[in-house]
MINU-760265 format. One record per residue (C-alpha): y, z, x. Coordinates in steps of 0.001 Angstrom, whole numbers, padded with zeros to 6 digits, always signed. Layout:
BEGIN
YZX...
//
This chain:
BEGIN
-012161+018683+015083-014600+020940+015594-016874+019200+013328-016554+016047+015442-016586+017345+018639-013053+016412+019564-011129+018877+021964-007825+017308+021953-005699+014192+020613-003864+011809+022248-000080+012501+020867+001499+010009+019109+004600+007976+020140+008252+008961+019480+011649+007678+019519+013351+009325+022389+013292+006589+025418+013016+009253+027952+010260+011026+026553+006841+010262+028466+005294+009421+025136+008007+007225+024257+007258+004231+021577+006944+000995+022942+009303-001780+022104+008244-004149+024257+006056-007395+022928+004688-007950+026515+002893-004356+026438+001784-004321+022944-001695-005871+023815-001334-009025+022006-003551-010677+023388-006753-007915+022060-009167-009314+020487-009957-008878+016565-012966-008309+014727-014040-011273+012852-013795-011271+009229-016256-013729+008497-019041-012045+010969-021597-010752+009240-022969-007435+011331-026253-009444+011993-023643-011914+013698-024587-014864+010936-021217-016596+009921-019809-016702+006539-019354-020287+005698-019150-020212+001631-017570-017874-000753-020561-016689-002481-021819-015028+001153-018102-013094+001247-018691-011449-001893-022406-010638-001676-022459-009754+001986-019046-009447+003986-017003-008006+001546-019084-005254+000983-019621-004785+004948-015820-004328+005615-015565-002279+002577-018145+000154+003902-016513+000174+007195-012913+001179+006232-014613+003588+003541-016866+005480+006771-014369+004907+009746-010532+004779+008278-009547+005964+005184-012736+007870+003319-014951+007123+000573-013578+007800-002905-016087+009723-005010-018175+007858-007435-017692+010268-010324-014441+011255-010884-012888+012953-013998-011758+010939-016819-007937+010704-017665-006405+011012-020849-002882+009131-021263+000190+011139-023371+003088+008968-024436+005290+012146-023427+008686+010109-025159+010074+006793-025981+013366+005930-025438+015628+002757-026303+018316+002930-023812+020544+000327-021575+019248-001079-017945+022322-002486-016707+023689-004614-019737+019843-005352-021038+018043-003158-023951+014848-001576-022792+012087+000461-024174+011280+003167-021883+007917+005330-022222+007633+008303-019660+003893+009114-019845+001577+011405-018407-002412+011108-017518-003957+014152-017720-007393+014279-015558-009959+015753-016770-010392+019368-014461-013256+021083-017059-014860+021252-013661-012359+023569-012002-009726+024400-014453-007744+026342-011378-006802+022694-010226-004626+020747-012686-003896+017324-011968-000852+015015-014326-000483+011368-013514+003400+011011-013733+004942+007445-014930+007452+005726-017053+006762+002053-018299+009768-000053-019274+009821-003429-021242+012517-005985-022563+013393-004564-026159+013972-008412-026582+009915-009599-025460+008151-011526-028121+004813-011262-026335+002973-008673-023650+004922-008998-020534+004086-008925-016912+004855-006009-015044+005188-004503-011564+004053-001180-010974+005934+000755-007919+004902+003415-005746+007671+005722-005514+009497+009136-005694+010313+010884-009117+013851+010857-010648+014404+014284-009729+013510+014094-005704+015769+010766-005611+018496+012385-007306+018554+015477-004800+017904+012948-002032+021146+010986-003049+022886+014164-003196+021846+015296+000384+022435+011890+001657+024723+009719+000318+023925+006961+002212+020547+006742+000092+022796+005949-002821+023050+002518-004406+026722+000891-002607+029134-000690-005356+028492-004123-005677+025498-004143-004216+023914-006568-006761+021212-005812-009399+018744-003077-009102+015011-004154-008235+014408-003596-012039+017033-005090-013294+015946-008176-010988+012477-007625-012885+014136-007295-016279+016203-010413-015644+012972-012614-015404+011772-011064-018530+009321-008820-017198+008520-005074-017382+008120-002668-014240+006806+001015-014010+007126+003800-011617+004628+006032-010917+004659+009068-008620+001730+009164-006030+002153+012929-005095+001509+013978-008941-002023+012988-007876-001974+014276-004430+000285+016000-002392+001778+014387+001011+000266+017255+003178-002940+018702+004671-002507+022016+003162-002617+020097+000173-006476+018688+000562-007524+021429-001471-005750+020622-004890-004559+017474-006524-007441+014990-007083-009129+015509-003767-009454+019249-004150-010654+018551-007865-013015+016386-006938-014049+018654-003792-013806+021580-006431-011465+023139-003810-013365+022956-000778-012689+021180+002109-013759+017285+002965-016479+015656+004809-015224+013469+007410-016037+010572+005726-014312+011804+002429-011287+010246+000828-007965+010854+002217-004365+011066+000646-003739+006883+000444-006700+006398-000892-006172+009427-003569-002642+007545-004477-004472+004276-004587-006923+006144-007547-003803+006978-009279-002255+003624-009136-005418+002194-010648-005601+004743-013303-001998+003752-014430-003420+000044-014253-006404+001888-016601-003518+002587-018970-001784-000740-019083-004845-002063-020165-004361-000219-023195-000537-000807-024138+000695-003767-026591+003763-004417-024299+002061-005457-021217+000338-008069-020202-003033-006374-017824-003905-009625-016495-000667-010229-014969+000252-006722-013130+001463-006166-009456+002027-003473-006903+004497-002377-004707+005735+000324-002315+007489+000588+000680+006445+002682+004006+003744+005111+003168+003598+004008-000163+003083+000286+001085+000115+001696+003147-001021+003155-000317-000236-000286-002785-002315-002088-000318-005239-000297-000290-005028-000002-003720-005308-003737-003866-008095-004032-000934-009877-001479-003610-008911-002958-007456-009634-006224-007997-007533-006065-011305-004114-006485-009431-003080-009609-009794-000336-009539-006947+001405-007211-004341+004463-006731-002535+003623-004410+000692+006880-002977+002074+007295-001933+005686+003905-000270+005537+003444-000415+009470+000435+001490+010747-002331+002539+008224-001210+000025+006236-000683-004238+007028+000029-003528+010640-002770-003857+013427-004038-000547+015189-004457-002908+018244-000960-003874+018423+000445-001255+020120+004479-001650+018733+005760+001197+016866+003938+003627+015214+000671+004180+017012-002886+005674+016089-001325+008787+017501+001048+009454+014967-001078+008947+011870-004144+011122+013719-001858+013734+014348+000708+014291+012287-000304+012822+008686-004257+013039+009404-004602+013982+005728-003913+010282+004637-007045+009412+006290-011099+009923+006622-011732+012716+009176-013699+010056+011361-010912+008184+012004-009413+011159+014613-012102+009561+016688-010197+006282+017752-007388+009120+019005-009405+010739+020806-013569+010443+021692-012900+006186+021550-009684+004205+021030-008134+001644+018571-009988-001200+020551-013487+000230+019395-012545+000237+015454-015037-002005+013648-012210-003612+011618-008412-003734+011312-005367-004034+009222-006010-007843+008946-009655-007234+007223-007884-005067+005102-005297-007709+004061-008783-010181+003912-010224-007668+001306-006884-008315-001213-008369-011966-001288-007903-014316-003077-004585-012667-004701-001173-013021-003488-000021-010664-001054+003802-010889+000218+004458-008681+003616+007976-007598+003679+010118-006011+006451+012934-005361+008264+013952-006250+011704+012873-004186+014786+016898-003241+015169+016334-000730+012534+012653-000995+011220+010604-001184+014853+008288+001579+013844+006895-000016+011347+006131-003479+013841+006650-006793+011963+005093-009165+014024+002096-007032+014376+001920-007145+010233+002398-010705+010457-000365-011312+013056-002780-009346+010509-001735-011793+007570-002737-014984+010160-006074-012937+011017-006433-012318+007221-006195-016108+006670-009337-017441+007436-010632-015450+004212-008214-017133+001873-008889-020316+002992-012759-019752+002691-011732-019022-000976-009553-021753-001694-006326-020587-001262-003626-021188+001178-002679-018552+004639+000661-018551+005534+000761-022321+007303+001198-020910+010664+000745-018470+013565+004032-019090+014792+006211-015788+014377+008994-016640+012410+012585-015979+013255+014356-013091+010826+015103-014094+007224+012931-017265+007347+010432-016910+003999+007243-017979+004668+006216-018291+000828+004333-021544+000179+000775-020471+000737-000871-017499-001111-000238-015194+001766+003808-014750+002441+005958-012916+004737+009296-012177+004818+011708-010335+007902+014788-009421+006877+017965-008326+009024+018363-004579+007627+016900-001321+008262+013881+000368+006835+014306-001020+002740+012459-003127+000671+015797-004377-001130+016911-007677+000709+013139-008975+000333+013352-008142-003540+014371-011323-004700+012047-013515-002104+009340-011786-003769+010300-012236-007343+010467-015708-006183+007054-016309-004956+005233-013984-007493+007172-016196-010732+004568-019086-009198+001957-016783-010375+002968-014978-013309+005333-017678-015499+003130-020531-015439+000378-018552-017509
//
């Protein structure tokens, strides 16, 4: 804040309806008519009319703006990663025999031996496979953390009769799945910025204002997992999807935007700093990110919660989604009652705003700008959207996403 000349930040919203900072769930007060930056207008005012212009000029402009103002710049030269197979198990998942590898990606820390980074991932494929299989990579919590969470909060445990897990649904299609633990790359707190991959890149020194934040670091780790898939004969590395929920939904979308190798994304309840428009002031707002999770972002992002406003941002979430084009993106969310914090309508509007880029590149957009009723799946184009009626969970949208993904995975 001192470096940026900021005296104070505007406080974020909270869930207490009687608070002076009460969260807004009234669409009439959400600035729904706010003017969005045009994703197909170059900085010099020239309109982009060809795919060549998009790739050569406009897309690099957008990447630069997101780097400088929102997510920060990934260092150009980062240490290499050496993958080690820790264990290989032949086991059952439900009624399907599978092979699960526990993997560790050791990041070369010779530049600063005091900082150690090891990427944690497991990869599971059907034992009966005859050829390399598509894989869905989930950004999620470690097995140990989930066991602790379910012990302390039994409501998070799978309910009897709730049907197959998402992993079992993936296996039933003959695909594989992988689970990557982002906090093994970078801690989910500000105190960790001098450690992890960010600290290793900076040799323990503080960040510059346009250095990468945690969301970018998590996305970098996901890309290193994709590097591994390209070496594993069990994986069809040209058919790898990425998924994450909530904060990991944010990181999954960032990963898709910056790494063109991801084939498809299921971005679940990602909200502010993910697929939600910053300019749509509904649910979580910029002040919550700039104040509470400042470490997710570049330092420069704080300006837009103090000296400037989100309406001054040179880009918004529709252009982040556009950076994923022409690849398919499925945005999932819960209903406002139970998942309002992530702003389902704001994410839908961002997908609509990305539509012109998809059309320019010969793909199909959502097919409508009319906000759909809950549990109405918009899946006929290369952008897809579904809002379920349950709370802050990705589970109810998995069957719809997998049907959507099968259009891209199975015919090849």
